[in-house]
C-alpha distance (Angstrom), angle and dihedral (degrees) to the residues before:
residue distance angle dihedral
M1 . . .
T2 3.77 . .
G3 3.78 94.5 .
D4 3.80 92.5 -131.0
G5 3.78 97.4 92.7
D6 3.81 95.2 -93.8
S7 3.76 115.9 127.1
A8 3.77 114.6 -104.3
V9 3.78 115.6 -96.1
A10 3.76 113.9 -148.5
R11 3.77 112.6 -117.2
P12 3.80 110.4 -129.6
T13 3.77 112.6 -107.3
R14 3.78 123.9 -119.5
H15 3.77 124.4 -144.7
V16 3.78 125.7 -168.5
V17 3.80 130.6 -175.1
V18 3.80 114.8 -159.8
M19 3.78 102.6 -155.9
G20 3.78 141.2 -177.2
V21 3.76 142.5 104.1
S22 3.78 121.4 -50.1
G23 3.79 110.6 -75.3
S24 3.81 95.1 27.1
G25 3.81 92.4 112.1
K26 3.81 100.0 -102.5
T27 3.79 95.5 144.6
T28 3.80 94.4 44.6
V29 3.80 93.4 48.9
A30 3.82 95.8 40.9
S31 3.80 92.3 49.6
G32 3.81 88.8 46.5
I33 3.80 90.2 53.6
A34 3.81 89.1 49.3
T35 3.80 91.5 51.5
A36 3.80 92.6 47.2
T37 3.80 96.5 45.9
G38 3.79 109.8 23.2
L39 3.81 93.3 -116.6
T40 3.81 112.4 149.0
F41 3.81 109.9 -103.9
A42 3.80 126.2 -141.6
E43 3.78 132.0 174.7
A44 3.81 110.1 -138.9
D45 3.80 90.7 -150.5
D46 3.82 87.8 67.3
F47 3.83 88.6 64.2
H48 3.84 94.0 58.1
P49 3.79 114.8 109.8
A50 3.81 115.6 -118.0
A51 3.82 91.4 -104.7
N52 3.82 91.6 60.0
V53 3.80 91.7 47.9
A54 3.82 90.5 50.1
L55 3.80 91.0 52.8
M56 3.81 93.1 49.9
R57 3.80 92.0 45.0
A58 3.81 87.3 54.9
G59 3.81 90.1 52.2
V60 3.81 94.3 -107.1
P61 3.82 113.7 138.5
L62 3.80 115.2 -129.7
D63 3.78 118.0 -114.2
D64 3.79 126.2 -144.7
A65 3.80 92.6 -93.7
H66 3.81 87.5 63.4
R67 3.79 93.6 44.5
W68 3.84 104.6 47.7
P69 3.84 97.7 70.9
W70 3.80 90.2 43.2
L71 3.82 92.1 51.1
R72 3.81 91.7 47.7
D73 3.83 89.1 51.5
L74 3.81 90.1 52.0
A75 3.81 92.3 49.2
A76 3.81 90.1 48.7
W77 3.81 91.6 48.8
M78 3.83 90.8 54.0
A79 3.82 91.8 44.7
D80 3.80 90.4 51.0
R81 3.81 91.2 50.4
A82 3.83 90.0 48.3
A83 3.81 89.8 52.1
E84 3.82 88.1 53.2
G85 3.82 91.0 49.9
T86 3.81 93.2 -110.5
S87 3.81 122.1 137.5
T88 3.81 118.0 -143.5
V89 3.77 144.6 -162.2
L90 3.79 117.7 -158.4
A91 3.80 129.5 -167.0
C92 3.82 104.0 -144.0
S93 3.80 133.8 149.5
A94 3.86 94.1 -133.1
L95 3.80 88.3 176.2
K96 3.81 99.4 168.0
R97 3.76 129.8 52.4
A98 3.81 89.4 -125.4
Y99 3.82 88.6 57.9
R100 3.80 91.4 49.8
D101 3.80 89.1 48.3
V102 3.82 90.2 56.1
L103 3.81 90.1 50.1
R104 3.82 89.9 49.7
Q105 3.81 88.2 61.2
G106 3.82 89.1 69.1
P107 3.80 117.7 64.6
P108 3.81 123.1 22.6
R109 3.82 92.0 -113.1
L110 3.79 125.4 28.4
D111 3.80 128.8 177.1
F112 3.79 124.4 -166.4
V113 3.79 128.6 -150.3
L114 3.82 114.8 -166.6
L115 3.79 117.0 -155.9
H116 3.78 103.0 -155.8
G117 3.77 136.6 162.9
P118 3.79 147.9 109.5
A119 3.80 116.2 -11.4
E120 3.80 89.7 -136.8
V121 3.81 91.9 61.7
I122 3.79 91.9 48.9
R123 3.82 94.6 44.3
E124 3.82 90.7 51.3
R125 3.81 90.3 52.1
M126 3.78 91.5 49.2
T127 3.80 93.0 52.5
R128 3.84 91.0 52.0
R129 3.79 98.4 50.8
T130 3.77 121.6 91.0
G131 3.77 132.4 -155.1
H132 3.81 96.5 24.3
Y133 3.78 118.1 126.4
M134 3.82 95.2 -145.6
P135 3.82 107.7 91.0
A136 3.82 121.0 -147.3
S137 3.82 86.7 -118.6
L138 3.83 89.1 75.4
L139 3.81 94.0 57.5
D140 3.80 93.0 90.6
S141 3.81 91.8 53.1
Q142 3.81 90.0 49.0
L143 3.81 91.9 49.7
A144 3.81 89.7 49.0
T145 3.82 90.3 50.5
L146 3.82 95.3 46.8
E147 3.80 112.3 108.7
L148 3.77 106.9 -164.4
P149 3.79 110.6 -130.4
E150 3.78 118.3 -93.3
P151 3.83 117.6 -126.0
D152 3.82 91.4 -105.9
E153 3.82 90.0 61.5
H154 3.84 92.8 67.1
V155 3.81 94.4 -145.1
L156 3.80 119.6 170.9
T157 3.82 107.5 -130.3
L158 3.80 118.9 -157.9
D159 3.81 129.5 -174.3
V160 3.79 109.2 -105.8
S161 3.82 89.2 -149.9
L162 3.82 91.4 72.0
P163 3.82 118.8 96.2
P164 3.83 113.5 -93.4
E165 3.82 94.2 -112.9
E166 3.83 90.0 55.7
L167 3.80 90.9 48.6
V168 3.81 91.1 50.7
A169 3.80 92.6 47.8
A170 3.82 92.1 46.9
A171 3.82 92.3 50.1
V172 3.81 93.7 46.7
R173 3.80 90.8 48.7
A174 3.82 97.2 43.9
L175 3.81 93.4 46.2
N176 3.80 92.0 44.8
L177 3.79 92.4 -123.2
A178 3.80 95.2 137.0
G179 3.76 114.6 115.8
R180 3.79 95.4 34.7
K181 3.82 93.2 103.2
G182 3.77 141.6 -56.2
P183 3.78 140.0 44.4
L184 3.81 95.9 -28.4
L185 3.80 91.3 58.0
S186 3.80 89.5 94.3
D187 3.81 89.7 56.1
S188 3.82 92.3 60.6
V189 3.78 119.6 99.8
């Protein structure tokens, strides 16, 4: 509500998927974007059914049959939030173009941020983290599955070697999310 008697005009929602292989920092960067902007954060891994989690915990890569229902659920979650007027940021691997295309069927506008860089950096991060069901042994299968975005996909690619706070700031700036809410509000012009 504007407070001047005009009827409220709904602000278009924004939806961002921070993507990359396991260990690239998707969750850290996506949650950082949420903190800086007020977008609602979700971790795509939380949408996996127990059977998928059990396979990954056992070191078995998921195949497309396991992924399609999960991807459709993620797209529906974002579409539902858009219908409510809520903007979102999702940490999701989205390794193949076909997966990204399914996600694009959700909200009316979807931006992608790819965290990409040297396998050695990612592998080292994976070996340090605790409590995550994705073992470092699956990194090679994820790298083999990764289809780098084509130019027509308009995906923002950031170097995974940068510190998380720099990645968050770069994504917020490049996607013009500054000024929505949070600590980066003062950086907006």
